[in-house]
mmCIF entry with sequence, helices, sheets and N, C-alpha, C, O atoms, coordinates in Angstrom:
data_MODEL
# 
_entry.id   MODEL 
# 
_entity.id                         1 
_entity.type                       polymer 
_entity.pdbx_number_of_molecules   1 
# 
_entity_poly.entity_id                      1 
_entity_poly.type                           'polypeptide(L)' 
_entity_poly.nstd_linkage                   no 
_entity_poly.nstd_monomer                   no 
_entity_poly.pdbx_seq_one_letter_code       MGKGDRKTYKGKLFRSSYGKKRARKVKKSSKTSAEANQISD 
_entity_poly.pdbx_seq_one_letter_code_can   MGKGDRKTYKGKLFRSSYGKKRARKVKKSSKTSAEANQISD 
_entity_poly.pdbx_strand_id                 A 
# 
loop_
_entity_poly_seq.entity_id 
_entity_poly_seq.num 
_entity_poly_seq.mon_id 
_entity_poly_seq.hetero 
1 1  MET n 
1 2  GLY n 
1 3  LYS n 
1 4  GLY n 
1 5  ASP n 
1 6  ARG n 
1 7  LYS n 
1 8  THR n 
1 9  TYR n 
1 10 LYS n 
1 11 GLY n 
1 12 LYS n 
1 13 LEU n 
1 14 PHE n 
1 15 ARG n 
1 16 SER n 
1 17 SER n 
1 18 TYR n 
1 19 GLY n 
1 20 LYS n 
1 21 LYS n 
1 22 ARG n 
1 23 ALA n 
1 24 ARG n 
1 25 LYS n 
1 26 VAL n 
1 27 LYS n 
1 28 LYS n 
1 29 SER n 
1 30 SER n 
1 31 LYS n 
1 32 THR n 
1 33 SER n 
1 34 ALA n 
1 35 GLU n 
1 36 ALA n 
1 37 ASN n 
1 38 GLN n 
1 39 ILE n 
1 40 SER n 
1 41 ASP n 
# 
_struct_asym.id          A 
_struct_asym.entity_id   1 
# 
loop_
_struct_conf.conf_type_id 
_struct_conf.id 
_struct_conf.pdbx_PDB_helix_id 
_struct_conf.beg_label_comp_id 
_struct_conf.beg_label_asym_id 
_struct_conf.beg_label_seq_id 
_struct_conf.pdbx_beg_PDB_ins_code 
_struct_conf.end_label_comp_id 
_struct_conf.end_label_asym_id 
_struct_conf.end_label_seq_id 
_struct_conf.pdbx_end_PDB_ins_code 
_struct_conf.beg_auth_comp_id 
_struct_conf.beg_auth_asym_id 
_struct_conf.beg_auth_seq_id 
_struct_conf.end_auth_comp_id 
_struct_conf.end_auth_asym_id 
_struct_conf.end_auth_seq_id 
_struct_conf.pdbx_PDB_helix_class 
_struct_conf.details 
_struct_conf.pdbx_PDB_helix_length 
HELX_P HELX_P1 AA1 TYR A 9  ? ARG A 15 ? TYR A 9  ARG A 15 1 ? 7 
HELX_P HELX_P2 AA2 SER A 33 ? SER A 40 ? SER A 33 SER A 40 1 ? 8 
# 
_struct_conf_type.id          HELX_P 
_struct_conf_type.criteria    ? 
_struct_conf_type.reference   ? 
# 
loop_
_atom_site.group_PDB 
_atom_site.id 
_atom_site.type_symbol 
_atom_site.label_atom_id 
_atom_site.label_alt_id 
_atom_site.label_comp_id 
_atom_site.label_asym_id 
_atom_site.label_entity_id 
_atom_site.label_seq_id 
_atom_site.pdbx_PDB_ins_code 
_atom_site.Cartn_x 
_atom_site.Cartn_y 
_atom_site.Cartn_z 
_atom_site.occupancy 
_atom_site.B_iso_or_equiv 
_atom_site.pdbx_formal_charge 
_atom_site.auth_seq_id 
_atom_site.auth_comp_id 
_atom_site.auth_asym_id 
_atom_site.auth_atom_id 
_atom_site.pdbx_PDB_model_num 
ATOM 1   N N  . MET A 1 1  ? 10.188  20.530  10.567  1.00 0.00 ? 1  MET A N  1 
ATOM 2   C CA . MET A 1 1  ? 9.771   19.538  9.599   1.00 0.00 ? 1  MET A CA 1 
ATOM 3   C C  . MET A 1 1  ? 10.937  18.529  9.528   1.00 0.00 ? 1  MET A C  1 
ATOM 4   O O  . MET A 1 1  ? 12.012  18.806  8.997   1.00 0.00 ? 1  MET A O  1 
ATOM 5   N N  . GLY A 1 2  ? 10.670  17.407  10.067  1.00 0.00 ? 2  GLY A N  1 
ATOM 6   C CA . GLY A 1 2  ? 11.669  16.369  9.994   1.00 0.00 ? 2  GLY A CA 1 
ATOM 7   C C  . GLY A 1 2  ? 11.129  15.057  10.497  1.00 0.00 ? 2  GLY A C  1 
ATOM 8   O O  . GLY A 1 2  ? 9.956   14.750  10.280  1.00 0.00 ? 2  GLY A O  1 
ATOM 9   N N  . LYS A 1 3  ? 11.967  14.258  11.177  1.00 0.00 ? 3  LYS A N  1 
ATOM 10  C CA . LYS A 1 3  ? 11.513  12.945  11.613  1.00 0.00 ? 3  LYS A CA 1 
ATOM 11  C C  . LYS A 1 3  ? 10.374  12.998  12.619  1.00 0.00 ? 3  LYS A C  1 
ATOM 12  O O  . LYS A 1 3  ? 9.541   12.094  12.675  1.00 0.00 ? 3  LYS A O  1 
ATOM 13  N N  . GLY A 1 4  ? 10.341  14.069  13.419  1.00 0.00 ? 4  GLY A N  1 
ATOM 14  C CA . GLY A 1 4  ? 9.312   14.133  14.440  1.00 0.00 ? 4  GLY A CA 1 
ATOM 15  C C  . GLY A 1 4  ? 7.979   14.637  13.894  1.00 0.00 ? 4  GLY A C  1 
ATOM 16  O O  . GLY A 1 4  ? 6.970   14.540  14.593  1.00 0.00 ? 4  GLY A O  1 
ATOM 17  N N  . ASP A 1 5  ? 7.936   15.165  12.687  1.00 0.00 ? 5  ASP A N  1 
ATOM 18  C CA . ASP A 1 5  ? 6.691   15.689  12.100  1.00 0.00 ? 5  ASP A CA 1 
ATOM 19  C C  . ASP A 1 5  ? 5.900   14.557  11.442  1.00 0.00 ? 5  ASP A C  1 
ATOM 20  O O  . ASP A 1 5  ? 6.351   13.965  10.461  1.00 0.00 ? 5  ASP A O  1 
ATOM 21  N N  . ARG A 1 6  ? 4.731   14.264  11.983  1.00 0.00 ? 6  ARG A N  1 
ATOM 22  C CA . ARG A 1 6  ? 3.925   13.121  11.519  1.00 0.00 ? 6  ARG A CA 1 
ATOM 23  C C  . ARG A 1 6  ? 3.329   13.368  10.129  1.00 0.00 ? 6  ARG A C  1 
ATOM 24  O O  . ARG A 1 6  ? 2.935   12.423  9.446   1.00 0.00 ? 6  ARG A O  1 
ATOM 25  N N  . LYS A 1 7  ? 3.264   14.669  9.700   1.00 0.00 ? 7  LYS A N  1 
ATOM 26  C CA . LYS A 1 7  ? 2.613   14.963  8.439   1.00 0.00 ? 7  LYS A CA 1 
ATOM 27  C C  . LYS A 1 7  ? 3.553   14.904  7.233   1.00 0.00 ? 7  LYS A C  1 
ATOM 28  O O  . LYS A 1 7  ? 3.105   14.912  6.087   1.00 0.00 ? 7  LYS A O  1 
ATOM 29  N N  . THR A 1 8  ? 4.850   14.847  7.501   1.00 0.00 ? 8  THR A N  1 
ATOM 30  C CA . THR A 1 8  ? 5.818   14.801  6.390   1.00 0.00 ? 8  THR A CA 1 
ATOM 31  C C  . THR A 1 8  ? 6.189   13.397  6.003   1.00 0.00 ? 8  THR A C  1 
ATOM 32  O O  . THR A 1 8  ? 5.977   12.447  6.757   1.00 0.00 ? 8  THR A O  1 
ATOM 33  N N  . TYR A 1 9  ? 6.744   13.275  4.823   1.00 0.00 ? 9  TYR A N  1 
ATOM 34  C CA . TYR A 1 9  ? 7.122   11.921  4.294   1.00 0.00 ? 9  TYR A CA 1 
ATOM 35  C C  . TYR A 1 9  ? 8.220   11.327  5.182   1.00 0.00 ? 9  TYR A C  1 
ATOM 36  O O  . TYR A 1 9  ? 8.162   10.135  5.482   1.00 0.00 ? 9  TYR A O  1 
ATOM 37  N N  . LYS A 1 10 ? 9.213   12.105  5.613   1.00 0.00 ? 10 LYS A N  1 
ATOM 38  C CA . LYS A 1 10 ? 10.242  11.604  6.460   1.00 0.00 ? 10 LYS A CA 1 
ATOM 39  C C  . LYS A 1 10 ? 9.664   11.184  7.834   1.00 0.00 ? 10 LYS A C  1 
ATOM 40  O O  . LYS A 1 10 ? 10.135  10.212  8.426   1.00 0.00 ? 10 LYS A O  1 
ATOM 41  N N  . GLY A 1 11 ? 8.679   11.890  8.326   1.00 0.00 ? 11 GLY A N  1 
ATOM 42  C CA . GLY A 1 11 ? 8.069   11.549  9.591   1.00 0.00 ? 11 GLY A CA 1 
ATOM 43  C C  . GLY A 1 11 ? 7.354   10.184  9.479   1.00 0.00 ? 11 GLY A C  1 
ATOM 44  O O  . GLY A 1 11 ? 7.410   9.349   10.381  1.00 0.00 ? 11 GLY A O  1 
ATOM 45  N N  . LYS A 1 12 ? 6.676   10.000  8.318   1.00 0.00 ? 12 LYS A N  1 
ATOM 46  C CA . LYS A 1 12 ? 5.966   8.734   8.121   1.00 0.00 ? 12 LYS A CA 1 
ATOM 47  C C  . LYS A 1 12 ? 6.933   7.584   8.035   1.00 0.00 ? 12 LYS A C  1 
ATOM 48  O O  . LYS A 1 12 ? 6.656   6.515   8.579   1.00 0.00 ? 12 LYS A O  1 
ATOM 49  N N  . LEU A 1 13 ? 8.076   7.762   7.361   1.00 0.00 ? 13 LEU A N  1 
ATOM 50  C CA . LEU A 1 13 ? 9.124   6.734   7.275   1.00 0.00 ? 13 LEU A CA 1 
ATOM 51  C C  . LEU A 1 13 ? 9.643   6.386   8.678   1.00 0.00 ? 13 LEU A C  1 
ATOM 52  O O  . LEU A 1 13 ? 9.806   5.218   9.032   1.00 0.00 ? 13 LEU A O  1 
ATOM 53  N N  . PHE A 1 14 ? 9.895   7.449   9.464   1.00 0.00 ? 14 PHE A N  1 
ATOM 54  C CA . PHE A 1 14 ? 10.493  7.283   10.769  1.00 0.00 ? 14 PHE A CA 1 
ATOM 55  C C  . PHE A 1 14 ? 9.497   6.522   11.692  1.00 0.00 ? 14 PHE A C  1 
ATOM 56  O O  . PHE A 1 14 ? 9.925   5.670   12.471  1.00 0.00 ? 14 PHE A O  1 
ATOM 57  N N  . ARG A 1 15 ? 8.244   6.806   11.618  1.00 0.00 ? 15 ARG A N  1 
ATOM 58  C CA . ARG A 1 15 ? 7.258   6.150   12.466  1.00 0.00 ? 15 ARG A CA 1 
ATOM 59  C C  . ARG A 1 15 ? 6.703   4.867   11.839  1.00 0.00 ? 15 ARG A C  1 
ATOM 60  O O  . ARG A 1 15 ? 5.892   4.169   12.448  1.00 0.00 ? 15 ARG A O  1 
ATOM 61  N N  . SER A 1 16 ? 7.151   4.564   10.607  1.00 0.00 ? 16 SER A N  1 
ATOM 62  C CA . SER A 1 16 ? 6.635   3.433   9.832   1.00 0.00 ? 16 SER A CA 1 
ATOM 63  C C  . SER A 1 16 ? 5.127   3.437   9.774   1.00 0.00 ? 16 SER A C  1 
ATOM 64  O O  . SER A 1 16 ? 4.485   2.424   10.052  1.00 0.00 ? 16 SER A O  1 
ATOM 65  N N  . SER A 1 17 ? 4.560   4.575   9.414   1.00 0.00 ? 17 SER A N  1 
ATOM 66  C CA . SER A 1 17 ? 3.121   4.706   9.245   1.00 0.00 ? 17 SER A CA 1 
ATOM 67  C C  . SER A 1 17 ? 2.847   5.166   7.826   1.00 0.00 ? 17 SER A C  1 
ATOM 68  O O  . SER A 1 17 ? 3.754   5.526   7.076   1.00 0.00 ? 17 SER A O  1 
ATOM 69  N N  . TYR A 1 18 ? 1.520   5.141   7.469   1.00 0.00 ? 18 TYR A N  1 
ATOM 70  C CA . TYR A 1 18 ? 1.136   5.549   6.144   1.00 0.00 ? 18 TYR A CA 1 
ATOM 71  C C  . TYR A 1 18 ? 0.133   6.647   6.210   1.00 0.00 ? 18 TYR A C  1 
ATOM 72  O O  . TYR A 1 18 ? -0.412  6.955   7.270   1.00 0.00 ? 18 TYR A O  1 
ATOM 73  N N  . GLY A 1 19 ? -0.113  7.246   5.060   1.00 0.00 ? 19 GLY A N  1 
ATOM 74  C CA . GLY A 1 19 ? -1.099  8.322   4.989   1.00 0.00 ? 19 GLY A CA 1 
ATOM 75  C C  . GLY A 1 19 ? -1.124  8.903   3.625   1.00 0.00 ? 19 GLY A C  1 
ATOM 76  O O  . GLY A 1 19 ? -0.728  8.236   2.669   1.00 0.00 ? 19 GLY A O  1 
ATOM 77  N N  . LYS A 1 20 ? -1.583  10.149  3.485   1.00 0.00 ? 20 LYS A N  1 
ATOM 78  C CA . LYS A 1 20 ? -1.699  10.771  2.182   1.00 0.00 ? 20 LYS A CA 1 
ATOM 79  C C  . LYS A 1 20 ? -0.335  11.039  1.516   1.00 0.00 ? 20 LYS A C  1 
ATOM 80  O O  . LYS A 1 20 ? -0.188  10.917  0.300   1.00 0.00 ? 20 LYS A O  1 
ATOM 81  N N  . LYS A 1 21 ? 0.648   11.406  2.340   1.00 0.00 ? 21 LYS A N  1 
ATOM 82  C CA . LYS A 1 21 ? 1.990   11.676  1.870   1.00 0.00 ? 21 LYS A CA 1 
ATOM 83  C C  . LYS A 1 21 ? 2.768   10.395  1.544   1.00 0.00 ? 21 LYS A C  1 
ATOM 84  O O  . LYS A 1 21 ? 3.677   10.393  0.714   1.00 0.00 ? 21 LYS A O  1 
ATOM 85  N N  . ARG A 1 22 ? 2.390   9.322   2.214   1.00 0.00 ? 22 ARG A N  1 
ATOM 86  C CA . ARG A 1 22 ? 3.076   8.030   1.963   1.00 0.00 ? 22 ARG A CA 1 
ATOM 87  C C  . ARG A 1 22 ? 2.032   6.955   1.818   1.00 0.00 ? 22 ARG A C  1 
ATOM 88  O O  . ARG A 1 22 ? 1.677   6.288   2.789   1.00 0.00 ? 22 ARG A O  1 
ATOM 89  N N  . ALA A 1 23 ? 1.555   6.791   0.652   1.00 0.00 ? 23 ALA A N  1 
ATOM 90  C CA . ALA A 1 23 ? 0.513   5.803   0.372   1.00 0.00 ? 23 ALA A CA 1 
ATOM 91  C C  . ALA A 1 23 ? 1.105   4.452   0.232   1.00 0.00 ? 23 ALA A C  1 
ATOM 92  O O  . ALA A 1 23 ? 2.270   4.317   -0.143  1.00 0.00 ? 23 ALA A O  1 
ATOM 93  N N  . ARG A 1 24 ? 0.315   3.417   0.531   1.00 0.00 ? 24 ARG A N  1 
ATOM 94  C CA . ARG A 1 24 ? 0.751   2.009   0.357   1.00 0.00 ? 24 ARG A CA 1 
ATOM 95  C C  . ARG A 1 24 ? 0.740   1.697   -1.091  1.00 0.00 ? 24 ARG A C  1 
ATOM 96  O O  . ARG A 1 24 ? -0.113  2.198   -1.823  1.00 0.00 ? 24 ARG A O  1 
ATOM 97  N N  . LYS A 1 25 ? 1.690   0.853   -1.554  1.00 0.00 ? 25 LYS A N  1 
ATOM 98  C CA . LYS A 1 25 ? 1.735   0.444   -2.928  1.00 0.00 ? 25 LYS A CA 1 
ATOM 99  C C  . LYS A 1 25 ? 0.632   -0.548  -3.209  1.00 0.00 ? 25 LYS A C  1 
ATOM 100 O O  . LYS A 1 25 ? 0.390   -1.467  -2.425  1.00 0.00 ? 25 LYS A O  1 
ATOM 101 N N  . VAL A 1 26 ? -0.041  -0.357  -4.342  1.00 0.00 ? 26 VAL A N  1 
ATOM 102 C CA . VAL A 1 26 ? -1.148  -1.246  -4.710  1.00 0.00 ? 26 VAL A CA 1 
ATOM 103 C C  . VAL A 1 26 ? -0.625  -2.466  -5.429  1.00 0.00 ? 26 VAL A C  1 
ATOM 104 O O  . VAL A 1 26 ? 0.072   -2.338  -6.436  1.00 0.00 ? 26 VAL A O  1 
ATOM 105 N N  . LYS A 1 27 ? -0.949  -3.653  -4.932  1.00 0.00 ? 27 LYS A N  1 
ATOM 106 C CA . LYS A 1 27 ? -0.497  -4.870  -5.579  1.00 0.00 ? 27 LYS A CA 1 
ATOM 107 C C  . LYS A 1 27 ? -1.383  -5.133  -6.783  1.00 0.00 ? 27 LYS A C  1 
ATOM 108 O O  . LYS A 1 27 ? -2.600  -4.955  -6.737  1.00 0.00 ? 27 LYS A O  1 
ATOM 109 N N  . LYS A 1 28 ? -0.747  -5.559  -7.850  1.00 0.00 ? 28 LYS A N  1 
ATOM 110 C CA . LYS A 1 28 ? -1.452  -5.917  -9.077  1.00 0.00 ? 28 LYS A CA 1 
ATOM 111 C C  . LYS A 1 28 ? -2.228  -7.223  -8.790  1.00 0.00 ? 28 LYS A C  1 
ATOM 112 O O  . LYS A 1 28 ? -1.630  -8.242  -8.443  1.00 0.00 ? 28 LYS A O  1 
ATOM 113 N N  . SER A 1 29 ? -3.558  -7.177  -8.939  1.00 0.00 ? 29 SER A N  1 
ATOM 114 C CA . SER A 1 29 ? -4.349  -8.337  -8.633  1.00 0.00 ? 29 SER A CA 1 
ATOM 115 C C  . SER A 1 29 ? -4.292  -9.301  -9.795  1.00 0.00 ? 29 SER A C  1 
ATOM 116 O O  . SER A 1 29 ? -4.668  -8.962  -10.917 1.00 0.00 ? 29 SER A O  1 
ATOM 117 N N  . SER A 1 30 ? -3.831  -10.473 -9.529  1.00 0.00 ? 30 SER A N  1 
ATOM 118 C CA . SER A 1 30 ? -3.792  -11.517 -10.560 1.00 0.00 ? 30 SER A CA 1 
ATOM 119 C C  . SER A 1 30 ? -4.952  -12.485 -10.284 1.00 0.00 ? 30 SER A C  1 
ATOM 120 O O  . SER A 1 30 ? -5.372  -12.672 -9.142  1.00 0.00 ? 30 SER A O  1 
ATOM 121 N N  . LYS A 1 31 ? -5.449  -13.083 -11.351 1.00 0.00 ? 31 LYS A N  1 
ATOM 122 C CA . LYS A 1 31 ? -6.559  -14.011 -11.186 1.00 0.00 ? 31 LYS A CA 1 
ATOM 123 C C  . LYS A 1 31 ? -6.108  -15.260 -10.429 1.00 0.00 ? 31 LYS A C  1 
ATOM 124 O O  . LYS A 1 31 ? -5.070  -15.842 -10.745 1.00 0.00 ? 31 LYS A O  1 
ATOM 125 N N  . THR A 1 32 ? -6.887  -15.668 -9.434  1.00 0.00 ? 32 THR A N  1 
ATOM 126 C CA . THR A 1 32 ? -6.560  -16.829 -8.697  1.00 0.00 ? 32 THR A CA 1 
ATOM 127 C C  . THR A 1 32 ? -7.062  -18.073 -9.418  1.00 0.00 ? 32 THR A C  1 
ATOM 128 O O  . THR A 1 32 ? -7.872  -17.944 -10.336 1.00 0.00 ? 32 THR A O  1 
ATOM 129 N N  . SER A 1 33 ? -6.641  -19.210 -9.064  1.00 0.00 ? 33 SER A N  1 
ATOM 130 C CA . SER A 1 33 ? -7.051  -20.445 -9.720  1.00 0.00 ? 33 SER A CA 1 
ATOM 131 C C  . SER A 1 33 ? -8.544  -20.684 -9.579  1.00 0.00 ? 33 SER A C  1 
ATOM 132 O O  . SER A 1 33 ? -9.163  -21.235 -10.489 1.00 0.00 ? 33 SER A O  1 
ATOM 133 N N  . ALA A 1 34 ? -9.120  -20.297 -8.495  1.00 0.00 ? 34 ALA A N  1 
ATOM 134 C CA . ALA A 1 34 ? -10.583 -20.432 -8.282  1.00 0.00 ? 34 ALA A CA 1 
ATOM 135 C C  . ALA A 1 34 ? -11.334 -19.591 -9.348  1.00 0.00 ? 34 ALA A C  1 
ATOM 136 O O  . ALA A 1 34 ? -12.274 -20.059 -9.991  1.00 0.00 ? 34 ALA A O  1 
ATOM 137 N N  . GLU A 1 35 ? -10.876 -18.332 -9.501  1.00 0.00 ? 35 GLU A N  1 
ATOM 138 C CA . GLU A 1 35 ? -11.541 -17.459 -10.428 1.00 0.00 ? 35 GLU A CA 1 
ATOM 139 C C  . GLU A 1 35 ? -11.375 -17.964 -11.902 1.00 0.00 ? 35 GLU A C  1 
ATOM 140 O O  . GLU A 1 35 ? -12.297 -17.862 -12.711 1.00 0.00 ? 35 GLU A O  1 
ATOM 141 N N  . ALA A 1 36 ? -10.209 -18.491 -12.205 1.00 0.00 ? 36 ALA A N  1 
ATOM 142 C CA . ALA A 1 36 ? -9.944  -18.994 -13.544 1.00 0.00 ? 36 ALA A CA 1 
ATOM 143 C C  . ALA A 1 36 ? -10.846 -20.209 -13.860 1.00 0.00 ? 36 ALA A C  1 
ATOM 144 O O  . ALA A 1 36 ? -11.310 -20.385 -14.987 1.00 0.00 ? 36 ALA A O  1 
ATOM 145 N N  . ASN A 1 37 ? -11.073 -21.028 -12.837 1.00 0.00 ? 37 ASN A N  1 
ATOM 146 C CA . ASN A 1 37 ? -11.960 -22.212 -13.015 1.00 0.00 ? 37 ASN A CA 1 
ATOM 147 C C  . ASN A 1 37 ? -13.419 -21.822 -13.249 1.00 0.00 ? 37 ASN A C  1 
ATOM 148 O O  . ASN A 1 37 ? -14.132 -22.487 -14.000 1.00 0.00 ? 37 ASN A O  1 
ATOM 149 N N  . GLN A 1 38 ? -13.852 -20.756 -12.611 1.00 0.00 ? 38 GLN A N  1 
ATOM 150 C CA . GLN A 1 38 ? -15.232 -20.305 -12.797 1.00 0.00 ? 38 GLN A CA 1 
ATOM 151 C C  . GLN A 1 38 ? -15.439 -19.759 -14.206 1.00 0.00 ? 38 GLN A C  1 
ATOM 152 O O  . GLN A 1 38 ? -16.500 -19.953 -14.799 1.00 0.00 ? 38 GLN A O  1 
ATOM 153 N N  . ILE A 1 39 ? -14.442 -19.085 -14.736 1.00 0.00 ? 39 ILE A N  1 
ATOM 154 C CA . ILE A 1 39 ? -14.547 -18.468 -16.079 1.00 0.00 ? 39 ILE A CA 1 
ATOM 155 C C  . ILE A 1 39 ? -14.577 -19.553 -17.132 1.00 0.00 ? 39 ILE A C  1 
ATOM 156 O O  . ILE A 1 39 ? -15.331 -19.440 -18.099 1.00 0.00 ? 39 ILE A O  1 
ATOM 157 N N  . SER A 1 40 ? -13.749 -20.646 -16.972 1.00 0.00 ? 40 SER A N  1 
ATOM 158 C CA . SER A 1 40 ? -13.707 -21.667 -17.978 1.00 0.00 ? 40 SER A CA 1 
ATOM 159 C C  . SER A 1 40 ? -14.866 -22.569 -17.987 1.00 0.00 ? 40 SER A C  1 
ATOM 160 O O  . SER A 1 40 ? -15.125 -23.214 -19.003 1.00 0.00 ? 40 SER A O  1 
ATOM 161 N N  . ASP A 1 41 ? -15.618 -22.664 -16.870 1.00 0.00 ? 41 ASP A N  1 
ATOM 162 C CA . ASP A 1 41 ? -16.824 -23.566 -16.808 1.00 0.00 ? 41 ASP A CA 1 
ATOM 163 C C  . ASP A 1 41 ? -17.975 -23.104 -17.592 1.00 0.00 ? 41 ASP A C  1 
ATOM 164 O O  . ASP A 1 41 ? -19.014 -23.765 -17.612 1.00 0.00 ? 41 ASP A O  1 
# 
């Protein structure tokens, strides 16, 4: 269990891949100007 193990967190970091152990961070969705214009109309 280390850098060579694809299933571990360290392995994911080493290979720069993602999965269940290393999920991508979810960006907070902000309203775009187009969406804001539709709401105000």
